[in-house]
PLY file of the C-alpha trace (Angstrom):
ply
format ascii 1.0
element vertex 322
property float x
property float y
property float z
element edge 321
property int vertex1
property int vertex2
end_header
54.22 -3.24 -44.17
55.08 -4.00 -40.55
58.44 -5.42 -41.69
59.15 -2.33 -43.76
58.64 -0.14 -40.72
60.87 -2.35 -38.60
63.73 -2.21 -41.12
64.09 1.49 -40.44
65.20 0.73 -36.89
68.68 0.02 -38.21
69.07 3.71 -39.07
69.76 6.47 -36.59
66.39 8.12 -36.01
65.57 11.31 -34.21
63.36 11.06 -31.14
60.47 12.56 -33.11
60.79 10.07 -35.97
61.26 7.20 -33.55
58.03 8.18 -31.78
56.21 8.49 -35.12
57.51 5.05 -36.06
55.93 3.51 -32.97
52.66 5.29 -33.64
52.69 4.05 -37.24
53.12 0.47 -36.01
50.10 0.85 -33.74
48.01 2.24 -36.59
49.10 -0.71 -38.74
48.07 -3.14 -36.02
44.60 -1.58 -35.94
44.19 -1.43 -39.72
41.91 -4.47 -39.56
39.27 -5.58 -37.09
40.43 -7.98 -34.36
38.27 -10.83 -35.66
39.64 -10.39 -39.18
43.24 -10.41 -37.95
42.64 -13.55 -35.90
41.08 -15.28 -38.89
43.92 -14.31 -41.24
46.52 -15.39 -38.67
44.82 -18.75 -38.24
44.51 -19.19 -42.00
48.20 -18.45 -42.54
49.23 -20.93 -39.81
47.07 -23.58 -41.45
48.80 -22.98 -44.78
52.26 -23.11 -43.18
51.45 -26.36 -41.36
50.05 -27.89 -44.54
53.21 -26.93 -46.44
55.44 -28.42 -43.72
53.49 -31.67 -43.78
53.91 -31.90 -47.55
57.54 -30.65 -47.62
56.68 -27.51 -49.58
57.77 -23.89 -49.14
55.17 -21.56 -47.66
57.06 -18.26 -48.08
57.51 -17.63 -50.86
55.06 -20.23 -52.11
55.04 -21.54 -55.63
51.69 -21.02 -57.45
51.40 -24.78 -57.83
51.66 -25.16 -54.04
48.73 -22.80 -53.60
46.77 -24.69 -56.26
47.26 -27.97 -54.38
46.29 -26.29 -51.10
43.04 -24.74 -52.28
42.13 -27.93 -54.13
42.45 -29.84 -50.86
40.26 -27.24 -49.15
37.58 -27.55 -51.83
36.62 -30.99 -50.55
35.08 -29.72 -47.30
35.04 -25.92 -47.22
32.77 -23.19 -48.53
33.97 -20.88 -51.28
33.95 -17.91 -48.90
36.22 -19.75 -46.44
38.72 -20.68 -49.15
38.71 -17.12 -50.50
39.54 -15.75 -47.04
42.51 -18.12 -46.76
43.71 -17.03 -50.20
43.58 -13.41 -49.08
45.64 -14.30 -45.98
48.29 -15.99 -48.14
48.35 -13.09 -50.59
48.70 -10.44 -47.88
51.46 -12.33 -46.07
53.49 -12.55 -49.29
53.05 -8.90 -50.21
53.83 -7.77 -46.67
57.09 -9.74 -46.82
58.00 -8.15 -50.15
57.14 -11.09 -52.42
54.80 -11.23 -55.39
51.50 -12.82 -54.43
51.10 -16.30 -55.95
47.33 -15.85 -55.64
47.32 -13.32 -58.48
48.98 -15.62 -60.99
46.91 -16.93 -63.94
47.39 -20.52 -62.78
45.90 -19.98 -59.32
43.11 -17.74 -60.63
42.18 -20.31 -63.28
42.00 -23.17 -60.80
40.04 -20.94 -58.39
37.43 -20.21 -61.08
36.95 -23.91 -61.74
36.91 -24.76 -58.05
34.11 -22.28 -57.40
31.99 -23.94 -60.06
32.73 -27.32 -58.54
31.70 -26.45 -54.98
29.11 -23.85 -56.05
29.65 -20.29 -54.92
25.98 -20.02 -54.00
25.95 -20.65 -50.27
22.80 -21.64 -48.49
22.21 -19.35 -45.54
19.79 -19.75 -42.68
16.08 -19.31 -43.32
14.71 -15.83 -42.65
12.40 -15.52 -39.65
9.31 -13.84 -41.09
7.19 -11.53 -38.98
4.40 -14.06 -38.54
6.97 -16.61 -37.35
8.47 -14.08 -34.96
5.01 -13.57 -33.53
4.69 -17.33 -33.06
7.91 -17.37 -31.04
6.76 -14.50 -28.86
3.37 -16.13 -28.27
5.14 -19.06 -26.60
7.40 -16.87 -24.43
4.68 -15.83 -22.01
6.51 -16.30 -18.70
7.51 -13.62 -16.22
11.02 -14.94 -15.56
14.01 -12.69 -16.17
15.13 -14.89 -19.03
11.72 -14.51 -20.70
12.00 -10.72 -20.64
15.54 -10.93 -21.97
14.76 -13.33 -24.80
11.72 -11.36 -25.95
13.85 -8.20 -26.15
16.69 -10.00 -27.96
14.40 -11.44 -30.61
12.45 -8.26 -31.35
15.30 -5.74 -31.07
17.58 -7.95 -33.17
14.81 -8.31 -35.76
13.54 -4.72 -35.89
17.01 -3.15 -35.89
18.31 -5.78 -38.37
21.34 -6.35 -36.18
24.06 -8.92 -36.64
24.57 -11.11 -33.58
27.89 -9.42 -32.75
26.21 -6.01 -32.91
23.31 -7.17 -30.76
25.43 -8.44 -27.87
27.75 -5.42 -28.09
24.91 -3.00 -27.23
25.36 -1.00 -24.04
22.78 1.09 -22.22
24.86 4.11 -23.14
24.23 3.34 -26.83
20.47 3.92 -26.47
18.80 7.32 -26.76
15.09 7.66 -26.03
13.06 9.98 -28.27
9.36 10.70 -28.63
9.23 8.45 -31.71
11.09 5.52 -30.18
14.78 4.85 -29.62
17.96 5.64 -31.52
20.55 2.87 -31.26
24.25 3.56 -31.83
25.92 0.53 -33.40
29.71 0.46 -33.05
32.38 -1.73 -34.69
29.97 -3.38 -37.09
30.92 -5.23 -40.26
30.08 -2.13 -42.28
31.83 0.21 -39.82
35.24 -1.31 -39.12
36.68 2.03 -37.96
34.15 2.27 -35.15
32.69 5.64 -36.05
29.23 4.41 -35.10
26.02 4.05 -37.08
22.56 5.07 -35.95
19.57 2.77 -36.23
16.01 3.86 -35.45
13.73 1.67 -33.35
10.22 3.10 -33.74
7.35 2.21 -31.44
5.37 -0.78 -32.65
1.59 -0.80 -32.94
1.39 -4.04 -30.93
2.90 -3.94 -27.40
3.78 -7.65 -27.71
6.06 -6.98 -30.68
7.12 -3.41 -29.91
10.94 -3.29 -29.69
10.94 -0.14 -27.58
8.53 -1.45 -24.93
10.16 -4.88 -24.77
13.63 -3.38 -24.36
12.38 -1.00 -21.67
10.67 -3.92 -19.88
13.91 -5.92 -19.86
16.03 -3.04 -18.58
13.49 -2.25 -15.85
12.95 -5.80 -14.61
16.68 -6.61 -14.74
17.77 -3.39 -13.08
20.48 -2.86 -15.71
21.27 0.84 -15.93
24.72 0.83 -17.53
27.02 -1.39 -19.54
25.99 -4.48 -21.48
22.27 -4.71 -22.19
22.03 -8.41 -22.94
23.71 -10.64 -20.38
24.12 -14.25 -19.37
22.17 -15.74 -16.50
22.70 -18.80 -14.34
19.99 -21.29 -13.39
19.11 -19.18 -10.35
18.42 -16.14 -12.57
21.52 -14.32 -11.37
22.60 -11.83 -14.02
26.21 -12.31 -15.11
28.44 -10.83 -17.83
27.81 -9.88 -21.44
26.08 -12.47 -23.60
28.24 -14.10 -26.30
27.27 -13.81 -29.95
27.02 -17.61 -30.16
24.32 -17.49 -27.47
22.06 -15.49 -29.80
22.10 -18.38 -32.27
21.16 -20.83 -29.51
18.36 -18.58 -28.26
16.83 -18.26 -31.73
17.08 -21.98 -32.37
15.59 -22.88 -28.98
12.51 -20.74 -29.49
12.09 -21.89 -33.08
12.07 -25.47 -31.89
9.47 -24.58 -29.23
6.98 -23.62 -31.95
7.73 -26.55 -34.25
10.15 -24.89 -36.65
13.21 -26.91 -37.64
15.97 -25.38 -35.48
18.69 -26.46 -37.93
17.26 -24.11 -40.54
17.39 -21.02 -38.31
20.08 -19.03 -36.55
20.99 -15.56 -35.35
21.11 -14.24 -38.92
17.47 -15.30 -39.35
16.49 -12.16 -37.42
18.30 -9.80 -39.79
17.29 -11.65 -42.96
13.73 -11.97 -41.66
13.46 -8.20 -41.34
14.81 -7.71 -44.87
12.42 -10.24 -46.36
9.37 -8.96 -44.48
10.14 -5.32 -45.28
10.60 -6.15 -48.97
7.31 -8.05 -49.11
5.59 -5.12 -47.37
6.69 -2.89 -50.24
9.43 -0.94 -48.49
11.88 0.64 -50.93
15.39 -0.75 -51.19
16.99 2.45 -49.87
14.72 2.35 -46.81
15.74 -1.23 -46.00
19.42 -0.45 -46.57
19.23 2.48 -44.19
18.06 0.12 -41.45
20.41 -2.75 -42.31
23.34 -0.42 -43.09
24.21 -2.35 -46.23
26.60 -0.30 -48.37
25.80 -2.28 -51.51
22.53 -3.80 -52.59
23.94 -7.17 -53.74
23.60 -8.84 -50.32
20.16 -7.35 -49.86
18.91 -8.42 -53.27
18.76 -12.12 -52.44
16.31 -11.41 -49.61
14.20 -9.12 -51.78
14.11 -11.62 -54.65
13.04 -14.43 -52.34
10.38 -12.25 -50.72
8.94 -11.30 -54.12
9.26 -14.77 -55.65
5.49 -15.35 -55.65
4.53 -11.84 -56.75
3.10 -11.85 -60.27
4.23 -15.46 -60.65
3.49 -17.16 -63.99
2.33 -20.37 -62.28
-0.28 -18.50 -60.26
-3.84 -17.99 -61.45
-3.66 -20.31 -64.45
-6.03 -22.97 -63.16
-3.74 -25.24 -61.21
0 1
1 2
2 3
3 4
4 5
5 6
6 7
7 8
8 9
9 10
10 11
11 12
12 13
13 14
14 15
15 16
16 17
17 18
18 19
19 20
20 21
21 22
22 23
23 24
24 25
25 26
26 27
27 28
28 29
29 30
30 31
31 32
32 33
33 34
34 35
35 36
36 37
37 38
38 39
39 40
40 41
41 42
42 43
43 44
44 45
45 46
46 47
47 48
48 49
49 50
50 51
51 52
52 53
53 54
54 55
55 56
56 57
57 58
58 59
59 60
60 61
61 62
62 63
63 64
64 65
65 66
66 67
67 68
68 69
69 70
70 71
71 72
72 73
73 74
74 75
75 76
76 77
77 78
78 79
79 80
80 81
81 82
82 83
83 84
84 85
85 86
86 87
87 88
88 89
89 90
90 91
91 92
92 93
93 94
94 95
95 96
96 97
97 98
98 99
99 100
100 101
101 102
102 103
103 104
104 105
105 106
106 107
107 108
108 109
109 110
110 111
111 112
112 113
113 114
114 115
115 116
116 117
117 118
118 119
119 120
120 121
121 122
122 123
123 124
124 125
125 126
126 127
127 128
128 129
129 130
130 131
131 132
132 133
133 134
134 135
135 136
136 137
137 138
138 139
139 140
140 141
141 142
142 143
143 144
144 145
145 146
146 147
147 148
148 149
149 150
150 151
151 152
152 153
153 154
154 155
155 156
156 157
157 158
158 159
159 160
160 161
161 162
162 163
163 164
164 165
165 166
166 167
167 168
168 169
169 170
170 171
171 172
172 173
173 174
174 175
175 176
176 177
177 178
178 179
179 180
180 181
181 182
182 183
183 184
184 185
185 186
186 187
187 188
188 189
189 190
190 191
191 192
192 193
193 194
194 195
195 196
196 197
197 198
198 199
199 200
200 201
201 202
202 203
203 204
204 205
205 206
206 207
207 208
208 209
209 210
210 211
211 212
212 213
213 214
214 215
215 216
216 217
217 218
218 219
219 220
220 221
221 222
222 223
223 224
224 225
225 226
226 227
227 228
228 229
229 230
230 231
231 232
232 233
233 234
234 235
235 236
236 237
237 238
238 239
239 240
240 241
241 242
242 243
243 244
244 245
245 246
246 247
247 248
248 249
249 250
250 251
251 252
252 253
253 254
254 255
255 256
256 257
257 258
258 259
259 260
260 261
261 262
262 263
263 264
264 265
265 266
266 267
267 268
268 269
269 270
270 271
271 272
272 273
273 274
274 275
275 276
276 277
277 278
278 279
279 280
280 281
281 282
282 283
283 284
284 285
285 286
286 287
287 288
288 289
289 290
290 291
291 292
292 293
293 294
294 295
295 296
296 297
297 298
298 299
299 300
300 301
301 302
302 303
303 304
304 305
305 306
306 307
307 308
308 309
309 310
310 311
311 312
312 313
313 314
314 315
315 316
316 317
317 318
318 319
319 320
320 321
């Protein structure tokens, strides 16, 4: 599409059309999230390099070339990673005016078999259940700045079912205090690529030690943060620095899991979000209630948490004398 817009530059355009052309290019550049564009760009470069190494054409690519490429990827990569690279190849071909080799029967047939070979069921991180979250908080009893911060990160991330990128992107300006708790505005999330914003409610908890509102207020008060990024890095002298990275959330969760004897390799930042889903499902919350908090647009992703949470409910192996 970008190339099609550029081709029009050869024609004599009025100032108005020329200006509209530049605006259209900018809109095209922002048609996908920055992270998605970086991933697709990296995937395409990998394909081009692989083709060069094997003396094959990358653009346009023969379907057999793509088959060899994805087969080589199947040895070490997840199905989701390979699928993303296939999308990058397909989009680059269509943008350049070529038919996508990905859509050919040959590539689709090999892709179906490859998925069965590597198993499309991907093992995610373990959910952090509410009782496990309480265990983590029980061990974080200090009065250091980092203790206040980590308590708020764990509970807010869990109760609001936030992805790690959403959690670290929170600014003070995104929080509105109400009599029932807080309303959090989540921008540029996976389910809101256009950045319109989505509201998430953080109600008061019955226990001050696990109340997301009180813990967030405690962190903001003790840190003196009144604007900008809520969750920030700190040096060893407890000096507050810039915005926390999303990778840091994973390290924080794993560190505190290890402190209570949980295997840190089995937990990560997503354990907060999946832990909320699992706990809410086991507590009998309706699917639409959970989806409103998680902002899932479809129930497929949510279903695996609900099924796991209800695995022992009315189980045939229970109560039979074992």
